[in-house]
C-alpha positions in Angstrom: 18.6 17.4 -23.9 14.9 17.3 -22.9 13.1 14.0 -22.5 10.0 14.0 -24.7 7.5 13.0 -22.0 4.5 14.7 -23.7 5.4 13.5 -27.1 5.3 9.9 -26.0 2.5 10.3 -23.5 0.5 7.5 -25.1 3.1 5.0 -24.1 3.3 6.2 -20.5 -0.4 6.6 -20.0 -0.9 3.2 -21.6 1.4 1.5 -19.1 -0.4 3.2 -16.3 -3.8 2.2 -17.7 -2.7 -1.5 -18.0 -1.5 -1.5 -14.4 -4.7 0.1 -13.1 -6.9 -2.2 -15.1 -5.0 -5.3 -13.9 -5.4 -4.1 -10.3 -9.1 -3.4 -10.6 -9.7 -6.8 -12.2 -7.7 -8.5 -9.4 -9.6 -6.6 -6.8 -13.0 -7.4 -8.4 -12.2 -11.1 -8.8 -10.2 -11.9 -5.7 -11.1 -9.2 -3.2 -9.0 -8.4 -0.2 -8.2 -10.7 2.7 -8.8 -8.7 5.8 -6.9 -9.3 9.0 -8.3 -9.4 12.6 -8.1 -5.6 12.8 -11.2 -5.6 10.6 -12.8 -9.0 11.0 -12.3 -9.5 14.7 -10.6 -12.6 16.2 -7.2 -13.6 17.5 -3.8 -13.5 15.8 -1.2 -15.5 17.7 2.4 -15.6 16.6 4.6 -18.2 18.2 8.1 -19.6 17.7 9.2 -23.1 18.7 12.7 -23.6 20.0 14.6 -26.5 18.5 15.6 -27.6 22.0 12.1 -27.7 23.4 11.4 -31.4 23.2 8.0 -33.1 23.3 6.3 -36.4 23.4 5.5 -36.3 19.7 8.0 -34.0 18.2 11.3 -35.1 19.9 13.8 -32.3 19.9 12.6 -30.9 16.6 10.1 -28.1 16.1 6.8 -29.1 14.6 6.0 -28.7 10.9 3.2 -26.6 9.7 1.0 -29.7 9.0 1.7 -31.2 12.4 0.8 -27.9 14.2 -2.3 -27.4 12.0 -3.5 -31.0 12.6 -3.2 -30.7 16.4 -4.8 -27.3 16.7 -7.7 -28.1 14.5 -8.3 -31.5 16.1 -7.9 -30.6 19.7 -8.3 -26.8 20.1 -10.0 -24.8 17.4 -11.4 -26.5 14.2 -11.7 -23.1 12.5 -8.0 -22.2 13.1 -5.8 -21.1 10.2 -2.1 -22.0 10.7 0.6 -20.5 8.5 4.3 -20.7 8.7 6.5 -17.6 8.1 10.0 -17.5 6.5 11.6 -17.4 10.0 12.1 -21.2 10.5 9.8 -22.4 13.3 7.7 -19.3 13.5 4.0 -19.8 13.0 0.9 -17.6 12.8 -2.4 -18.9 14.2 -5.6 -17.2 13.2 -8.3 -18.1 15.7 -11.7 -17.0 17.0 -11.7 -14.3 19.7 -10.1 -15.9 22.8 -10.3 -14.9 26.5 -7.2 -14.9 28.6 -8.2 -18.2 30.2 -8.6 -19.8 26.8 -5.3 -18.3 25.8 -3.5 -20.0 28.7 -5.3 -23.2 28.0 -4.2 -23.3 24.4 -0.6 -22.4 25.4 -0.5 -25.2 27.9 -1.8 -27.7 25.3 0.7 -26.6 22.7 3.6 -26.8 25.2 2.6 -30.2 26.3 2.4 -31.5 22.7 5.4 -29.8 21.1 7.6 -28.5 23.9 8.6 -25.0 24.8 7.8 -22.1 22.5 8.2 -18.3 22.5 5.1 -16.2 22.2 6.0 -13.4 19.8 2.6 -11.6 19.9 -1.0 -12.2 20.9 -3.7 -9.9 19.5 -7.4 -10.5 20.2 -10.0 -8.0 18.8 -13.8 -8.2 19.1 -16.0 -8.0 16.0 -17.5 -4.7 17.0 -14.0 -3.2 17.4 -13.2 -4.5 13.9 -16.3 -2.9 12.4 -15.4 0.4 14.1 -11.9 0.3 12.6 -13.4 -0.3 9.1 -15.5 2.9 9.5 -12.6 4.9 10.8 -10.4 3.7 7.9 -13.0 4.7 5.3 -13.4 8.1 6.9 -9.6 8.6 7.1 -9.3 8.0 3.4 -12.3 10.2 2.5 -11.1 13.1 4.7 -7.6 12.8 3.3 -8.9 13.0 -0.3 -11.2 15.9 0.5 -8.3 17.9 2.1 -6.1 17.2 -0.9 -8.7 18.4 -3.4 -9.4 21.6 -1.5 -5.8 22.3 -1.1 -4.9 21.9 -4.8 -8.0 23.9 -5.9 -6.9 26.7 -3.5 -3.2 26.6 -4.5 -4.0 26.9 -8.2 -7.0 29.2 -7.9 -5.2 31.9 -10.0 -4.4 29.5 -12.8 -7.2 29.3 -15.3 -5.6 29.6 -18.7 -5.4 27.4 -20.7 -6.6 24.8 -18.1 -9.1 25.6 -15.4 -7.8 25.5 -11.8 -10.2 22.8 -10.7 -8.9 20.4 -13.3 -5.5 20.3 -11.5 -7.5 18.9 -8.5 -9.2 16.4 -10.8 -5.9 15.2 -12.3 -4.4 15.0 -8.8 -7.2 12.7 -7.8 -6.6 10.6 -10.9 -2.9 10.2 -10.0 -3.8 9.4 -6.4 -6.2 6.7 -7.6 -3.4 5.3 -9.8 -0.9 5.3 -6.9 -3.3 3.7 -4.4 -5.2 1.2 -6.5 -2.1 -0.6 -7.8 -0.8 -1.6 -4.3 -4.4 -2.6 -3.4 -4.6 -4.7 -6.5 -1.2 -6.3 -5.7 -2.5 -7.3 -2.3 -5.6 -8.8 -3.8 -3.3 -11.1 -5.7 -1.1 -11.7 -2.7 -4.1 -12.4 -0.6 -5.5 -15.0 -3.0 -2.3 -16.8 -3.9 -0.3 -16.4 -0.6 -2.9 -15.7 2.0 -1.6 -12.2 2.8 -4.1 -10.1 4.9 -4.5 -6.4 5.1 -4.7 -4.6 8.4 -4.6 -1.1 9.8 -0.9 -0.8 8.9 -2.0 -1.2 5.3 -4.4 1.8 5.6 -1.7 3.9 7.2 0.8 3.0 4.5 -1.8 3.9 1.8 -2.3 7.3 3.4 1.4 7.9 3.5 1.6 7.0 -0.2 -1.2 9.4 -1.0 0.6 12.2 0.9 3.9 11.6 -0.8 2.3 11.3 -4.3 0.4 14.6 -4.0 3.5 16.4 -2.9 5.4 15.2 -5.9 2.6 16.1 -8.3 2.2 19.6 -6.9 5.9 20.2 -7.4 5.5 19.6 -11.1 2.2 21.5 -11.3 3.8 24.4 -9.5 6.6 24.6 -12.0 4.0 24.6 -14.8 2.2 27.5 -13.1 5.4 29.5 -12.8 6.3 28.9 -16.5 2.8 29.9 -17.6 3.5 33.4 -16.3 6.7 33.6 -18.3 5.3 31.8 -21.4 6.6 32.9 -24.8 3.9 33.5 -27.4 5.6 31.0 -29.7 5.7 28.2 -27.1 2.8 25.7 -27.2 1.3 24.4 -24.0 2.6 20.9 -24.7 6.2 22.3 -25.0 5.8 24.3 -21.8 4.5 21.3 -19.8 7.3 19.1 -21.2 9.9 21.8 -20.2 8.4 22.0 -16.8 8.5 18.2 -16.3 12.2 18.1 -17.3 13.0 21.0 -14.9 11.6 19.1 -12.0 12.4 15.5 -13.0 15.8 15.3 -11.4 14.5 16.6 -8.1 11.6 14.2 -8.1 13.7 11.2 -8.9 16.5 12.1 -6.4 14.0 12.7 -3.6 12.3 9.4 -4.3 15.6 7.5 -4.5 16.6 8.7 -1.1 13.5 7.2 0.4 13.6 4.1 -1.8 17.1 3.2 -0.5 15.9 3.5 3.1 12.8 1.4 2.4 14.8 -1.3 0.6 17.2 -1.5 3.6 14.2 -1.8 6.0 12.6 -4.4 3.8 15.7 -6.6 3.7 17.0 -6.1 7.2 13.9 -5.0 9.2 11.4 -7.0 11.2 9.4 -9.4 9.1 6.2 -8.1 10.8 6.7 -4.8 9.0 7.5 -6.2 5.5 4.1 -5.6 3.9 3.8 -2.2 5.5 7.2 -1.2 4.0 6.3 -2.9 0.7 3.2 -0.7 0.3 5.2 2.5 0.9 8.0 1.3 -1.4 5.7 0.5 -4.2 3.7 3.7 -3.7 6.8 5.8 -3.7 7.9 4.4 -7.1 4.3 4.7 -8.5 4.0 8.3 -7.1 7.2 9.3 -8.8 6.1 7.7 -12.1 2.6 9.3 -12.0 3.8 12.8 -11.1 6.1 12.8 -14.2 4.5 10.5 -16.7 0.7 10.6 -15.8 -0.3 13.9 -14.3 1.3 16.2 -16.8 0.3 14.2 -19.9 -3.3 14.2 -18.6 -3.1 17.9 -18.3 -2.1 18.3 -21.9 -4.8 15.9 -23.1 -7.5 17.8 -21.2 -6.2 21.0 -22.8 -6.4 19.4 -26.3 -10.0 18.5 -25.7 -10.8 22.2 -25.4 -9.2 22.7 -28.8 -6.3 24.8 -27.5 
């Protein structure tokens, strides 16, 4: 039995429109919190051992408030101190530090709170951050251009009843859907939870775009094949619906394979990769949804506007 995707396209497109609109509003209102990759500065991740011992903290690791108060009062007034879910693990966001300042700060923290483990120390200059922003923008634009050219070339022989360039336009629309929703989510996460985006976020977004366009092309390719075998009595809507149903199981099964792996990594993997994995996981789900419930319905709507 066929699932009537095209018949109920208003519902599916409405859901997509609501999610996109919410994401755009969130992005416009809250913006994105950019990490040191783009802004420049230092990100220092440290973990205090319970047996460290100190003059003020005894044998217990410091609280977030204790650490923030000491750092802002004695080391860096502009510092932002956050605590992760990993017990006594903290993230310190500071100005760009030299190696001498790094050692000075480490000695001060050890003297106040006892021994600690340095998990990572990243210091990036403002000029490097600006260059990374430019490269990230170029990476996204080049990726989009390559996708548009590829889809236009692949469907160059398909012009009836929908022109070949419209397949590219609809592919771009689905890519926007798949990319803007994770971006919107991170706008909310940044505002309410202080989550920052970095170069990993850009990489994850590009991965999502690549996966999404692959899934969409699979559906469009089946539509192209069925157009050559189209019965004179079969409408374009029915043909598209049939094509979607013929590829739906493949799309869902392929996505589920990846989703299982991503969920396992999200639960069991390193906490530093959680947001990177979250973007890919969300993008995979959105890409599967858009290839089935957004791309093909948009194709039939465009065809109806031509009066076919």
